[in-house]
C-alpha positions, 0 to 999 in steps of 0.5 A, a space after each residue: 756856251 758851245 760843247 766843252 772841249 777839255 784843254 790838255 795841260 800835258 800838250 806841247 801847245 800852251 793852254 792860251 793857244 789851245 783856248 784861243 783856237 777853241 774860241 776862234 773856231 767857234 767864231 769861224 765855224 758859226 757856232 757863235 753868230 755875229 751879235 751873239 754874246 760870248 761866255 763871261 770870263 768867269 764861265 770861261 774859267 770854270 768851263 776850261 779850267 785856266 786863269 783869269 789871265 789866260 782867258 783875258 789874254 785870248 780875249 785881248 787878242 780876239 778883240 785886236 783882231 776885230 773877232 769880238 767887241 767888248 762893251 763895258 756893262 754889257 759883255 762881250 759879243 761876236 763882231 760882225 765880219 769886216 768888209 774889205 775895201 780895195 784902194 785900186 779903183 774908185 767905187 762909190 759907197 752906193 755901188 760898193 754896198 750894192 755889189 755886196 748885197 747890202 742896201 745902201 742908205 744915206 742920211 744927209 748931215 750938211 748941204 750948203 755953198 761955202 767959201 773954200 778954206 785954205 786946205 781945200 782950195 790948195 787940194 783942188 787948185 782953186 783960189 781960197 774963198 772960191 764958192 764950193 759945194 759942201 755935202 756931208 753924209 752918214 752912210 748906212 748898209 742895211 741901217 747900220 752906220 758905216 762911214 761919215 763922207 765930207 765932200 767938197 766940190 767946185 760949184 762952178 763945175 757943178 752950177 744948181 747941184 744942191 737942188 738934188 736930194 742926195 738922201 735918195 740920190 747917188 752924188 756920183 750918178 747925178 754928177 755924171 748924168 747931169 753934168 757929164 762928169 766922171 771920175 778918171 783917177 784920184 789921189 788918196 791917203 789913209 790913216 787912222 784917227 781917234 773918233 771925234 765925239 760927234 762922229 762916234 755918236 753918229 757911228 755907234 762907236 765910243 768917243 776915241 775909238 779908231 776910225 780909218 781916215 781917207 782923204 781923196 782928191 778926184 779928177 775928171 776926165 779932163 784931168 781937173 781936180 773936182 772934188 775932196 772927199 773925207 771919209 771916216 770909216 768904222 775900223 771895226 767894220 773895214 779892212 784895207 785890201 790891196 793886191 800887190 805885184 813883185 818888182 823886177 828886183 
């Protein structure tokens, strides 16, 4: 445990706020490192002479902020810093991780040709049942699972693309180098969903844990919709970032 600082019961600042600032300060300053176990509830109660209700309220807030992870049967740990994900540019996972200084990794989960379901066909402006490329990948940063990507691509624009090994090659780089296709724009929606059991296991989170779900249709330089991408991000490792500007009103 970090050096004890006595809480002041006579302060105008409630004990809850005092304890929160102490624990959050230990995390911000690096006194408690990412992955390090925090003191138990009992140890915090004994150390700071506060009630169990106060301790739990503080831990609940830190958990809600993504500063700590509480694992049943194991304890409470300092969370790894969240990665900001901007939504104003089309950036591939590989490029994004390289720019952040992480080693990107990929595990191919599924790679095949499949007829377009109705929703996919509608999103890509194609006839239902048209042949599509389906590639599902688990994406990693320094070996840690970060997200699952499901890609649907119009096969007639990318014949033979499944000959490439996308565990070793970037889909975006192959698309540009071999087929001369680059993304000019995209339409994207974002929402929160509970983690399905299969994806929870892949991402090392509990079933039902919150995931950030991105649905994106990407358009080529000729403004043709060519890819429907579904991405399931770990909400404990990603935070959405946007820069907003004031309007004339």
